[in-house]
N, CA, C and O of each residue as an XYZ file, in Angstrom:
844
protein
N       9.302     -3.905    -13.806
C       8.794     -3.586    -12.524
C       7.341     -3.237    -12.691
O       7.063     -2.352    -13.500
N       6.349     -3.853    -11.993
C       5.040     -3.566    -12.185
C       4.623     -2.231    -11.581
O       5.287     -1.754    -10.661
N       3.561     -1.620    -12.058
C       3.192     -0.441    -11.458
C       2.152     -0.612    -10.327
O       1.897      0.321     -9.565
N       1.581     -1.770    -10.236
C       0.514     -1.897     -9.261
C       0.240     -3.445     -9.041
O      -0.344     -4.081     -9.918
N       0.624     -3.991     -7.976
C       0.411     -5.415     -7.759
C      -0.945     -5.801     -7.483
O      -1.210     -6.988     -7.294
N      -1.914     -4.823     -7.437
C      -3.290     -5.183     -7.494
C      -3.561     -5.958     -8.814
O      -4.564     -6.665     -8.908
N      -2.771     -5.843     -9.720
C      -3.044     -6.579    -10.994
C      -2.877     -8.030    -10.915
O      -3.226     -8.777    -11.829
N      -2.284     -8.475     -9.703
C      -2.177     -9.944     -9.563
C      -3.686    -10.450     -9.383
O      -3.948    -11.646     -9.509
N      -4.616     -9.550     -9.099
C      -6.041    -10.104     -9.138
C      -6.496    -10.518    -10.523
O      -7.438    -11.296    -10.670
N      -5.815     -9.990    -11.550
C      -6.322    -10.368    -12.877
C      -5.522    -11.520    -13.445
O      -5.722    -11.881    -14.605
N      -4.587    -12.137    -12.645
C      -3.819    -13.294    -13.243
C      -4.714    -14.378    -13.698
O      -5.632    -14.733    -12.958
N      -4.533    -14.925    -14.826
C      -5.391    -16.001    -15.311
C      -5.252    -17.280    -14.712
O      -6.016    -18.204    -14.989
N      -4.205    -17.393    -13.811
C      -4.047    -18.741    -13.112
C      -4.357    -18.682    -11.687
O      -3.917    -19.561    -10.946
N      -5.097    -17.698    -11.218
C      -5.390    -17.555     -9.730
C      -6.274    -18.675     -9.210
O      -6.356    -18.864     -7.997
N      -6.934    -19.421    -10.077
C      -7.683    -20.583     -9.496
C      -6.864    -21.591     -8.950
O      -7.310    -22.364     -8.102
N      -5.520    -21.659     -9.426
C      -4.622    -22.708     -8.959
C      -4.155    -22.331     -7.574
O      -3.344    -23.047     -6.986
N      -4.662    -21.180     -7.011
C      -4.209    -20.823     -5.667
C      -5.041    -21.476     -4.469
O      -4.755    -21.280     -3.288
N      -6.011    -22.207     -4.866
C      -6.822    -22.736     -3.851
C      -6.150    -23.864     -3.089
O      -5.815    -24.858     -3.733
N      -5.923    -23.815     -1.807
C      -5.206    -24.841     -0.938
C      -5.951    -26.104     -0.740
O      -7.176    -26.116     -0.855
N      -5.293    -27.140     -0.456
C      -5.900    -28.325     -0.115
C      -6.539    -28.137      1.317
O      -6.159    -27.329      2.165
N      -7.574    -29.027      1.425
C      -8.355    -28.980      2.694
C      -7.559    -29.047      3.902
O      -7.924    -28.389      4.876
N      -6.464    -29.796      3.960
C      -5.695    -30.028      5.173
C      -4.557    -28.984      5.157
O      -3.616    -29.193      5.922
N      -4.535    -27.964      4.430
C      -3.494    -26.894      4.488
C      -3.711    -26.054      5.607
O      -4.776    -26.094      6.224
N      -2.698    -25.229      5.943
C      -2.795    -24.257      6.979
C      -3.828    -23.338      6.634
O      -4.078    -23.112      5.450
N      -4.545    -22.706      7.703
C      -5.640    -21.901      7.535
C      -5.146    -20.570      6.868
O      -4.403    -19.876      7.561
N      -5.457    -20.135      5.634
C      -4.924    -19.088      5.112
C      -5.309    -17.785      5.643
O      -4.688    -16.777      5.308
N      -6.323    -17.741      6.472
C      -6.783    -16.534      7.183
C      -5.643    -16.088      8.169
O      -5.422    -14.894      8.372
N      -4.920    -17.103      8.780
C      -3.765    -16.667      9.688
C      -2.770    -15.817      8.863
O      -2.411    -14.722      9.294
N      -2.333    -16.286      7.725
C      -1.425    -15.462      6.962
C      -2.032    -13.999      6.566
O      -1.361    -12.967      6.583
N      -3.209    -14.065      6.260
C      -3.886    -12.801      5.966
C      -3.843    -11.877      7.075
O      -3.454    -10.719      6.927
N      -4.259    -12.382      8.264
C      -4.211    -11.549      9.474
C      -2.768    -11.076      9.793
O      -2.566     -9.927     10.187
N      -1.769    -11.972      9.620
C      -0.435    -11.437      9.879
C       0.009    -10.403      8.877
O       0.682     -9.434      9.226
N      -0.371    -10.609      7.619
C       0.039     -9.709      6.610
C      -0.606     -8.268      6.778
O       0.004     -7.234      6.502
N      -1.897     -8.313      7.257
C      -2.676     -7.042      7.504
C      -2.002     -6.325      8.708
O      -1.881     -5.100      8.709
N      -1.548     -7.132      9.771
C      -0.973     -6.396     10.960
C       0.370     -5.832     10.590
O       0.635     -4.701     10.998
N       1.241     -6.480      9.875
C       2.518     -5.941      9.512
C       2.371     -4.759      8.599
O       3.140     -3.807      8.733
N       1.425     -4.756      7.672
C       1.198     -3.625      6.836
C       0.789     -2.463      7.579
O       1.264     -1.351      7.344
N      -0.129     -2.693      8.521
C      -0.729     -1.637      9.420
C       0.475     -0.953     10.156
O       0.578      0.274     10.163
N       1.363     -1.755     10.761
C       2.432     -1.141     11.633
C       3.431     -0.411     10.658
O       4.063      0.557     11.081
N       3.589     -0.852      9.359
C       4.461     -0.174      8.614
C       3.851      1.177      8.227
O       4.525      2.204      8.305
N       2.682      1.181      7.846
C       1.968      2.380      7.386
C       1.848      3.397      8.620
O       1.886      4.611      8.418
N       1.703      2.868      9.885
C       1.677      3.825     10.921
C       2.980      4.560     11.211
O       3.033      5.655     11.772
N       3.993      3.880     10.790
C       5.392      4.487     11.084
C       5.903      5.513      9.989
O       6.988      6.088     10.074
N       4.934      5.692      8.875
C       5.358      6.650      7.864
C       5.303      8.180      8.378
O       4.329      8.669      8.951
N       6.326      8.757      8.126
C       6.400     10.272      8.488
C       5.802     11.176      7.505
O       5.715     10.784      6.341
N       5.370     12.366      7.837
C       4.828     13.269      6.839
C       5.847     13.760      5.843
O       5.523     14.056      4.694
N       7.131     13.845      6.312
C       8.060     14.323      5.261
C       8.354     13.181      4.211
O       9.139     13.423      3.295
N       7.793     12.036      4.307
C       8.025     10.947      3.484
C       6.978     10.868      2.348
O       7.207     10.240      1.315
N       5.795     11.544      2.582
C       4.606     11.253      1.708
C       5.003     11.385      0.272
O       4.484     10.591     -0.512
N       5.878     12.304     -0.202
C       6.149     12.494     -1.621
C       7.167     11.614     -2.132
O       7.420     11.605     -3.336
N       7.806     10.834     -1.270
C       8.959      9.850     -1.663
C       8.438      8.761     -2.735
O       7.331      8.237     -2.618
N       9.234      8.494     -3.677
C       8.844      7.464     -4.625
C       8.982      6.035     -3.944
O       9.668      5.825     -2.944
N       8.252      5.104     -4.607
C       8.251      3.769     -4.067
C       8.619      2.795     -5.141
O       8.480      3.143     -6.314
N       9.080      1.597     -4.845
C       9.425      0.605     -5.962
C       8.216      0.325     -6.867
O       8.416     -0.156     -7.982
N       6.978      0.597     -6.449
C       5.832      0.434     -7.268
C       5.697      1.683     -8.097
O       5.224      2.698     -7.586
N       6.079      1.658     -9.317
C       6.599      2.857    -10.087
C       5.564      4.041    -10.124
O       5.998      5.173     -9.908
N       4.365      3.879    -10.356
C       3.372      4.927    -10.359
C       2.927      5.430     -8.973
O       2.109      6.345     -8.894
N       3.420      4.882     -7.946
C       2.912      5.271     -6.529
C       4.071      5.965     -5.840
O       5.208      5.498     -5.773
N       3.651      7.194     -5.306
C       4.597      7.707     -4.281
C       4.046      7.145     -2.963
O       3.094      6.364     -2.965
N       4.663      7.555     -1.823
C       4.231      6.956     -0.467
C       2.744      7.323     -0.185
O       1.982      6.500      0.323
N       2.334      8.636     -0.544
C       1.018      8.959     -0.320
C       0.072      8.105     -1.029
O      -0.888      7.626     -0.425
N       0.282      7.874     -2.304
C      -0.547      7.129     -3.103
C      -0.626      5.590     -2.711
O      -1.685      4.962     -2.741
N       0.494      5.090     -2.371
C       0.517      3.698     -1.834
C      -0.188      3.593     -0.569
O      -0.892      2.613     -0.327
N      -0.042      4.513      0.220
C      -0.814      4.441      1.541
C      -2.272      4.492      1.368
O      -2.969      3.772      2.082
N      -2.792      5.245      0.521
C      -4.119      5.356      0.089
C      -4.641      4.057     -0.432
O      -5.718      3.572     -0.088
N      -3.826      3.540     -1.263
C      -4.136      2.227     -1.909
C      -4.260      1.088     -0.946
O      -5.221      0.320     -0.990
N      -3.249      0.974     -0.038
C      -3.321      0.000      1.012
C      -4.605     -0.010      1.826
O      -5.180     -1.055      2.129
N      -5.027      1.203      2.166
C      -6.375      1.260      2.926
C      -7.508      0.637      2.040
O      -8.359     -0.128      2.492
N      -7.436      1.029      0.769
C      -8.520      0.523     -0.085
C      -8.490     -0.942     -0.272
O      -9.528     -1.588     -0.415
N      -7.246     -1.505     -0.272
C      -7.141     -3.054     -0.362
C      -7.767     -3.660      0.802
O      -8.547     -4.598      0.635
N      -7.494     -3.203      2.005
C      -8.092     -3.829      3.239
C      -9.613     -3.632      3.205
O     -10.343     -4.584      3.480
N     -10.091     -2.501      2.896
C     -11.573     -2.362      2.776
C     -12.130     -3.263      1.804
O     -13.221     -3.782      2.038
N     -11.434     -3.539      0.613
C     -12.021     -4.383     -0.389
C     -12.001     -5.883      0.257
O     -12.955     -6.630      0.035
N     -11.025     -6.267      0.969
C     -11.008     -7.625      1.485
C     -12.277     -7.783      2.411
O     -12.883     -8.855      2.403
N     -12.671     -6.783      3.175
C     -13.867     -7.014      3.999
C     -15.115     -7.070      3.091
O     -15.993     -7.891      3.357
N     -15.235     -6.275      2.079
C     -16.341     -6.363      1.173
C     -16.420     -7.683      0.461
O     -17.491     -8.261      0.277
N     -15.281     -8.133      0.074
C     -15.244     -9.508     -0.659
C     -15.673    -10.585      0.367
O     -16.352    -11.532     -0.029
N     -15.323    -10.488      1.620
C     -15.668    -11.514      2.565
C     -17.219    -11.506      2.858
O     -17.786    -12.516      3.276
N     -17.845    -10.376      2.631
C     -19.370    -10.243      2.771
C     -20.103    -10.771      1.560
O     -21.334    -10.779      1.552
N     -19.410    -11.202      0.558
C     -19.855    -11.624     -0.697
C     -20.462    -10.443     -1.682
O     -21.326    -10.630     -2.539
N     -19.847     -9.238     -1.386
C     -20.301     -8.144     -2.096
C     -19.416     -7.946     -3.304
O     -18.474     -8.702     -3.545
N     -19.738     -6.913     -4.056
C     -18.942     -6.595     -5.347
C     -17.652     -5.963     -4.985
O     -17.636     -4.947     -4.292
N     -16.592     -6.510     -5.417
C     -15.291     -5.928     -4.973
C     -14.979     -4.582     -5.605
O     -14.200     -3.781     -5.088
N     -15.617     -4.372     -6.737
C     -15.379     -3.076     -7.445
C     -16.251     -1.932     -6.838
O     -16.231     -0.798     -7.317
N     -16.958     -2.252     -5.846
C     -17.726     -1.229     -5.178
C     -16.783     -0.408     -4.212
O     -17.136      0.645     -3.681
N     -15.596     -0.975     -4.048
C     -14.531     -0.191     -3.342
C     -13.583      0.281     -4.286
O     -13.004     -0.495     -5.046
N     -13.359      1.698     -4.284
C     -12.385      2.314     -5.217
C     -10.995      1.787     -4.796
O     -10.745      1.352     -3.672
N     -10.114      1.874     -5.824
C      -8.688      1.449     -5.606
C      -7.953      2.280     -4.611
O      -6.986      1.814     -4.008
N      -8.369      3.461     -4.425
C      -7.696      4.381     -3.585
C      -8.696      5.016     -2.629
O      -9.846      5.238     -3.007
N      -8.264      5.329     -1.335
C      -9.000      5.882     -0.346
C      -8.909      7.523     -0.430
O      -8.466      8.192      0.504
N      -9.334      8.029     -1.537
C      -9.001      9.388     -1.877
C      -9.634     10.486     -0.887
O      -9.203     11.635     -0.800
N     -10.700      9.980     -0.166
C     -11.333     10.950      0.646
C     -10.647     11.134      1.954
O     -11.155     11.903      2.771
N      -9.486     10.472      2.248
C      -8.722     10.657      3.334
C      -7.657     11.685      3.268
O      -6.894     11.766      2.305
N      -7.608     12.492      4.325
C      -6.565     13.528      4.284
C      -5.181     12.833      4.635
O      -5.140     11.737      5.195
N      -4.063     13.542      4.269
C      -2.767     12.986      4.522
C      -2.693     12.687      5.988
O      -3.097     13.448      6.867
N      -2.134     11.494      6.179
C      -1.928     11.062      7.626
C      -3.026     10.424      8.318
O      -2.895     10.006      9.468
N      -4.204     10.323      7.602
C      -5.410      9.712      8.265
C      -5.503      8.171      7.910
O      -6.403      7.451      8.343
N      -4.549      7.762      7.130
C      -4.473      6.342      6.683
C      -4.412      5.390      7.856
O      -5.054      4.342      7.787
N      -3.722      5.658      8.885
C      -3.545      4.766     10.003
C      -4.890      4.521     10.725
O      -5.231      3.374     11.013
N      -5.605      5.526     11.000
C      -6.917      5.421     11.686
C      -7.908      4.623     10.824
O      -8.656      3.803     11.356
N      -7.922      4.840      9.560
C      -8.771      4.106      8.604
C      -8.400      2.743      8.588
O      -9.250      1.854      8.533
N      -7.087      2.502      8.635
C      -6.542      1.107      8.505
C      -7.015      0.254      9.713
O      -7.368     -0.917      9.572
N      -7.006      0.879     10.874
C      -7.386      0.075     12.080
C      -8.898     -0.267     11.893
O      -9.214     -1.443     12.070
N      -9.789      0.563     11.581
C     -11.080      0.260     11.414
C     -11.336     -0.812     10.335
O     -12.051     -1.785     10.576
N     -10.754     -0.623      9.170
C     -10.855     -1.627      8.108
C     -10.323     -2.985      8.544
O     -10.916     -4.008      8.201
N      -9.242     -3.024      9.276
C      -8.607     -4.371      9.720
C      -9.551     -5.011     10.671
O      -9.693     -6.234     10.653
N     -10.212     -4.248     11.509
C     -11.183     -4.884     12.453
C     -12.309     -5.385     11.762
O     -12.847     -6.423     12.146
N     -12.772     -4.678     10.663
C     -13.896     -5.240      9.927
C     -13.514     -6.579      9.139
O     -14.340     -7.468      8.931
N     -12.291     -6.632      8.756
C     -11.827     -7.867      8.006
C     -11.875     -8.970      9.046
O     -12.443    -10.029      8.783
N     -11.286     -8.750     10.243
C     -11.294     -9.721     11.153
C     -12.711    -10.353     11.601
O     -12.891    -11.545     11.851
N     -13.693     -9.318     11.656
C     -15.020     -9.868     11.920
C     -15.690    -10.514     10.782
O     -16.474    -11.443     10.979
N     -15.425    -10.072      9.588
C     -16.136    -10.692      8.462
C     -15.569    -12.046      8.141
O     -16.279    -12.939      7.678
N     -14.267    -12.197      8.393
C     -13.522    -13.441      7.940
C     -13.496    -14.372      9.178
O     -12.809    -15.390      9.091
N     -14.161    -14.129     10.297
C     -13.982    -14.923     11.492
C     -14.574    -16.357     11.280
O     -14.089    -17.328     11.862
N     -15.704    -16.462     10.376
C     -16.321    -17.740     10.184
C     -15.418    -18.704      9.333
O     -15.083    -18.367      8.198
N     -15.026    -19.889      9.870
C     -14.147    -20.764      9.023
C     -14.819    -21.230      7.740
O     -14.167    -21.669      6.793
N     -16.043    -21.130      7.741
C     -16.799    -21.536      6.486
C     -16.534    -20.673      5.219
O     -16.737    -21.051      4.065
N     -16.057    -19.473      5.595
C     -15.660    -18.481      4.409
C     -14.651    -19.158      3.547
O     -14.667    -18.892      2.345
N     -13.794    -19.983      4.006
C     -12.767    -20.608      3.198
C     -13.308    -21.241      2.003
O     -12.835    -21.014      0.890
N     -14.352    -22.083      2.218
C     -14.956    -22.801      1.168
C     -16.109    -22.084      0.337
O     -16.634    -22.610     -0.645
N     -16.399    -21.010      0.758
C     -17.537    -20.232      0.211
C     -17.039    -19.502     -0.969
O     -15.942    -18.944     -0.984
N     -17.955    -19.519     -2.065
C     -17.509    -18.847     -3.358
C     -17.674    -17.329     -3.168
O     -18.754    -16.854     -2.820
N     -16.694    -16.654     -3.378
C     -16.723    -15.156     -3.146
C     -16.467    -14.525     -4.463
O     -15.959    -15.146     -5.396
N     -16.811    -13.333     -4.523
C     -16.652    -12.396     -5.725
C     -15.402    -11.702     -5.604
O     -15.273    -10.769     -4.812
N     -14.395    -12.139     -6.407
C     -13.048    -11.378     -6.416
C     -12.845    -10.701     -7.869
O     -13.433    -11.107     -8.871
N     -11.991     -9.679     -7.861
C     -11.852     -8.978     -9.213
C     -11.560     -9.993    -10.205
O     -11.959     -9.752    -11.345
N     -10.894    -11.166     -9.983
C     -10.595    -12.047    -11.046
C     -11.786    -12.916    -11.468
O     -11.799    -13.501    -12.551
N     -12.770    -12.981    -10.591
C     -13.875    -13.786    -10.808
C     -14.331    -14.504     -9.538
O     -13.876    -14.117     -8.462
N     -15.159    -15.477     -9.579
C     -15.625    -16.146     -8.414
C     -14.639    -17.221     -7.929
O     -14.227    -18.081     -8.708
N     -14.269    -17.171     -6.665
C     -13.274    -18.106     -6.218
C     -13.500    -18.442     -4.736
O     -14.051    -17.616     -4.008
N     -13.111    -19.571     -4.297
C     -13.247    -19.903     -2.811
C     -12.522    -18.754     -1.859
O     -11.554    -18.103     -2.252
N     -13.057    -18.614     -0.700
C     -12.436    -17.607      0.160
C     -11.003    -17.937      0.418
O     -10.196    -17.024      0.595
N     -10.615    -19.279      0.453
C      -9.239    -19.626      0.783
C      -8.221    -19.054     -0.274
O      -7.079    -18.690      0.006
N      -8.775    -19.025     -1.489
C      -7.906    -18.495     -2.632
C      -7.744    -16.934     -2.452
O      -6.703    -16.324     -2.693
N      -8.942    -16.364     -1.985
C      -8.808    -14.916     -1.851
C      -7.923    -14.489     -0.799
O      -7.246    -13.474     -0.965
N      -7.848    -15.228      0.386
C      -7.026    -14.860      1.536
C      -5.544    -15.119      1.107
O      -4.678    -14.407      1.617
N      -5.190    -16.076      0.216
C      -3.913    -16.336     -0.133
C      -3.521    -15.120     -1.031
O      -2.484    -14.498     -0.804
N      -4.347    -14.794     -2.038
C      -3.991    -13.775     -2.965
C      -3.671    -12.334     -2.299
O      -2.762    -11.589     -2.665
N      -4.506    -12.102     -1.347
C      -4.394    -10.756     -0.637
C      -3.317    -10.819      0.375
O      -2.820     -9.773      0.790
N      -2.918    -11.990      0.807
C      -1.675    -12.034      1.733
C      -0.442    -11.749      0.860
O       0.486    -11.064      1.292
N      -0.443    -12.247     -0.287
C       0.644    -11.930     -1.294
C       0.710    -10.393     -1.581
O       1.758     -9.760     -1.456
N      -0.411     -9.862     -1.953
C      -0.446     -8.445     -2.365
C      -0.058     -7.574     -1.269
O       0.691     -6.621     -1.488
N      -0.529     -7.836     -0.049
C      -0.262     -6.982      1.128
C       1.232     -6.992      1.537
O       1.803     -5.995      1.979
N       1.831     -8.224      1.349
C       3.239     -8.401      1.612
C       4.134     -7.662      0.743
O       5.110     -7.059      1.189
N       3.806     -7.696     -0.574
C       4.692     -7.128     -1.520
C       4.474     -5.565     -1.353
O       5.451     -4.826     -1.470
N       3.350     -5.097     -1.112
C       3.170     -3.687     -0.983
C       3.747     -3.112      0.357
O       4.131     -1.945      0.433
N       3.787     -3.958      1.372
C       4.393     -3.602      2.607
C       5.849     -3.458      2.371
O       6.478     -2.565      2.938
N       6.449     -4.349      1.509
C       7.873     -4.168      1.192
C       8.122     -2.854      0.470
O       9.092     -2.143      0.734
N       7.225     -2.562     -0.439
C       7.317     -1.268     -1.170
C       7.333     -0.106     -0.251
O       8.153      0.806     -0.355
N       6.429     -0.160      0.630
C       6.310      1.008      1.620
C       7.527      1.032      2.484
O       8.120      2.083      2.727
N       7.883     -0.090      2.932
C       9.095     -0.053      3.865
C      10.395      0.432      3.138
O      11.217      1.162      3.691
N      10.505      0.008      1.963
C      11.699      0.383      1.203
C      11.685      1.930      0.946
O      12.747      2.543      1.048
N      10.563      2.569      0.627
C      10.428      3.841      0.356
C      10.653      4.685      1.618
O      11.051      5.844      1.494
N      10.421      4.166      2.803
C      10.377      4.989      3.952
C      11.532      4.508      4.943
O      11.534      4.891      6.113
N      12.478      3.685      4.455
C      13.626      3.265      5.230
C      13.265      2.386      6.502
O      13.943      2.431      7.529
N      12.230      1.644      6.364
C      11.816      0.749      7.510
C      12.305     -0.740      7.179
O      12.473     -1.173      6.039
N      12.492     -1.401      8.289
C      13.000     -2.831      8.143
C      12.111     -3.696      9.011
O      12.446     -3.988     10.159
N      10.873     -4.144      8.414
C       9.967     -4.934      9.033
C      10.605     -6.325      9.402
O      11.588     -6.730      8.782
N      10.095     -6.967     10.306
C      10.426     -8.277     10.700
C       9.396     -9.176      9.856
O       8.197     -9.189     10.134
N       9.868     -9.818      8.956
C       8.980    -10.671      8.042
C       8.746    -11.991      8.665
O       9.637    -12.556      9.300
N       7.563    -12.498      8.496
C       7.231    -13.830      8.804
C       7.700    -14.741      7.740
O       7.033    -14.854      6.712
N       8.873    -15.442      7.922
C       9.460    -16.218      6.881
C       8.645    -17.225      6.310
O       8.696    -17.470      5.105
N       7.846    -17.866      7.147
C       7.037    -18.938      6.659
C       5.818    -18.369      5.814
O       5.415    -19.000      4.837
N       5.294    -17.292      6.160
C       4.315    -16.629      5.332
C       4.859    -16.253      4.011
O       4.283    -16.571      2.970
N       5.923    -15.601      4.037
C       6.598    -15.287      2.792
C       6.855    -16.425      1.842
O       6.528    -16.381      0.656
N       7.453    -17.441      2.412
C       7.724    -18.660      1.603
C       6.405    -19.157      0.966
O       6.377    -19.479     -0.222
N       5.292    -19.220      1.776
C       4.036    -19.621      1.143
C       3.517    -18.714      0.065
O       3.026    -19.167     -0.969
N       3.629    -17.417      0.313
C       3.348    -16.489     -0.790
C       4.135    -16.684     -1.993
O       3.649    -16.551     -3.116
N       5.336    -16.996     -1.777
C       6.274    -17.220     -2.972
C       5.909    -18.379     -3.693
O       5.945    -18.366     -4.924
N       5.522    -19.491     -2.986
C       4.964    -20.631     -3.636
C       3.788    -20.402     -4.451
O       3.655    -20.932     -5.554
N       2.880    -19.577     -3.905
C       1.648    -19.285     -4.594
C       1.975    -18.479     -5.746
O       1.441    -18.752     -6.821
N       2.818    -17.483     -5.650
C       2.913    -16.482     -6.846
C       3.757    -17.226     -7.992
O       3.595    -16.916     -9.172
N       4.596    -18.144     -7.625
C       5.322    -18.930     -8.667
C       4.363    -19.881     -9.503
O       4.612    -20.224    -10.659
N       3.256    -20.261     -8.797
C       2.315    -21.206     -9.467
C       1.368    -20.397    -10.397
O       0.962    -20.908    -11.440
N       1.014    -19.139    -10.026
C      -0.079    -18.469    -10.677
C       0.412    -17.301    -11.496
O      -0.371    -16.710    -12.240
N       1.689    -16.941    -11.390
C       2.179    -15.831    -12.164
C       3.484    -16.330    -12.947
O       4.554    -16.494    -12.362
N       3.329    -16.533    -14.171
C       4.425    -17.085    -14.994
C       5.591    -16.112    -14.951
O       5.384    -14.903    -14.857
N       6.885    -16.657    -15.023
C       8.010    -15.871    -15.208
C       8.244    -15.297    -16.603
O       8.982    -14.331    -16.798
N       7.618    -15.901    -17.505
C       7.681    -15.419    -18.962
C       6.506    -14.735    -19.345
O       5.503    -14.739    -18.631
N       6.575    -14.085    -20.543
C       5.449    -13.438    -21.106
C       4.912    -12.402    -20.198
O       3.690    -12.263    -20.143
N       5.694    -11.654    -19.474
C       5.162    -10.483    -18.638
C       4.777     -9.427    -19.696
O       5.186     -9.356    -20.855
N       3.864     -8.585    -19.026
C       3.298     -7.490    -19.896
C       1.961     -7.958    -20.519
O       1.607     -9.134    -20.610
N       1.256     -6.854    -20.944
C      -0.030     -7.232    -21.524
C      -1.012     -7.834    -20.455
O      -1.235     -7.206    -19.420
N      -1.567     -8.983    -20.690
C      -2.539     -9.529    -19.660
C      -1.766    -10.045    -18.343
O      -2.422    -10.408    -17.367
N      -0.436    -10.068    -18.338
C       0.341    -10.190    -17.122
C       1.109     -9.099    -16.796
O       2.312     -9.057    -17.053
N       0.436     -8.100    -16.180
C       1.038     -6.760    -15.994
C       2.077     -6.645    -14.923
O       1.956     -5.784    -14.052
N       3.060     -7.445    -14.942
C       4.292     -7.389    -14.157
C       5.497     -7.298    -14.868
O       5.566     -7.809    -15.986
N       6.618     -6.616    -14.289
C       7.831     -6.526    -14.951
C       8.523     -7.891    -14.887
O       8.032     -8.801    -14.219
N       9.650     -8.039    -15.572
C      10.392     -9.227    -15.614
C      10.920     -9.649    -14.216
O      11.173     -8.780    -13.382
N      11.092    -10.982    -13.939
C      11.600    -11.365    -12.653
C      13.049    -10.829    -12.659
O      13.748    -10.865    -13.672
N      13.465    -10.330    -11.472
C      14.838     -9.819    -11.290
C      15.667    -10.891    -10.646
O      15.158    -11.739     -9.913
N      16.978    -10.847    -10.931
C      17.845    -11.922    -10.417
C      18.266    -11.721     -9.037
O      18.800    -10.657     -8.720
N      18.054    -12.735     -8.111
C      18.447    -12.772     -6.735
C      19.211    -14.071     -6.485
O      19.079    -14.979     -7.306
N      19.917    -14.217     -5.532
C      20.598    -15.465     -5.198
C      19.568    -16.536     -4.828
O      18.521    -16.153     -4.307
N      19.747    -17.733     -5.030
C      18.814    -18.804     -4.695
C      18.735    -18.910     -3.095
O      17.736    -19.412     -2.580
N      19.751    -18.453     -2.349
C      19.638    -18.482     -0.936
C      19.408    -17.168     -0.304
O      19.696    -16.952      0.873
N      18.847    -16.231     -1.153
C      18.457    -14.873     -0.640
C      17.329    -14.996      0.317
O      16.622    -16.004      0.307
N      17.121    -13.991      1.166
C      15.988    -14.036      2.057
C      14.722    -14.233      1.257
O      14.671    -13.894      0.075
N      13.654    -14.803      1.918
C      12.425    -15.105      1.220
C      11.775    -13.901      0.683
O      11.209    -13.957     -0.409
N      11.816    -12.774      1.397
C      11.213    -11.581      1.030
C      11.834    -10.992     -0.246
O      11.156    -10.421     -1.099
N      13.155    -11.163     -0.328
C      13.806    -10.648     -1.586
C      13.569    -11.558     -2.807
O      13.598    -11.082     -3.942
N      13.334    -12.872     -2.579
C      12.852    -13.706     -3.665
C      11.485    -13.448     -4.020
O      11.194    -13.556     -5.212
N      10.605    -13.130     -3.203
C       9.286    -12.869     -3.375
C       9.163    -11.562     -4.252
O       8.601    -11.603     -5.346
N       9.669    -10.479     -3.776
C       9.533     -9.254     -4.577
C      10.248     -9.242     -5.800
O       9.897     -8.467     -6.690
N      11.362    -10.129     -5.973
C      12.089    -10.133     -7.231
C      11.030    -10.822     -8.322
O      10.968    -10.452     -9.494
N      10.265    -11.805     -7.791
C       9.392    -12.489     -8.736
C       8.234    -11.480     -9.180
O       7.594    -11.634    -10.220
N       8.045    -10.476     -8.316
C       7.013     -9.513     -8.669
C       7.616     -8.370     -9.504
O       6.923     -7.393     -9.786
N       8.948     -8.481     -9.922
C       9.571     -7.467    -10.712
C      10.212     -6.330    -10.112
O      10.586     -5.346    -10.751
N      10.351     -6.508     -8.681
C      11.185     -5.500     -7.984
C      12.594     -5.811     -7.879
O      13.024     -6.929     -8.163
N      13.297     -4.903     -7.497
C      14.879     -5.010     -7.328
C      15.126     -4.950     -5.795
O      15.170     -3.842     -5.260
N      15.289     -6.078     -5.060
C      15.555     -6.026     -3.622
C      16.876     -5.281     -3.349
O      17.274     -5.133     -2.194
């Protein structure tokens, strides 16, 4: 089981994530993933902040802080700026302030990514320079898995967009090998799920979670 799916940013095969020109607009999936993550974050109760999550090193508090940082980073990347200028955690936020910060960051992402030209523009991602389309796909995957982590930890049952999850699963199977996990591939082993399991179960299992 991985400790942090932001490590997906470091996958050596992320360049394969760039979609064909006639593919669906990956910004739509990114917007859907951001919206669902925001609703899940807003539903977290104060008595749940110390609860463990399936992302081993994160409790709910730490994961909530990280999610805000991820969305802030997506906006910075869209502006062509250095992704590492955004810390991995929004440590300046007090407990419970994540929802308000999320709304502001999500609006900024929507504004920055509104130009369709961003999809073909070379952006600076943690893994290197990639087209915006690849970045949108990568972060849709990360947000979806972390939303599952947060939902599982807090007893929520989000309504998943099945088509989005299937696309994220197709992506992650292409860029994240099932074998040789660990070291430069910082994910735990794929866990077993039925071939006809819900798409979200198959997605998080590939990321080393246990649905």
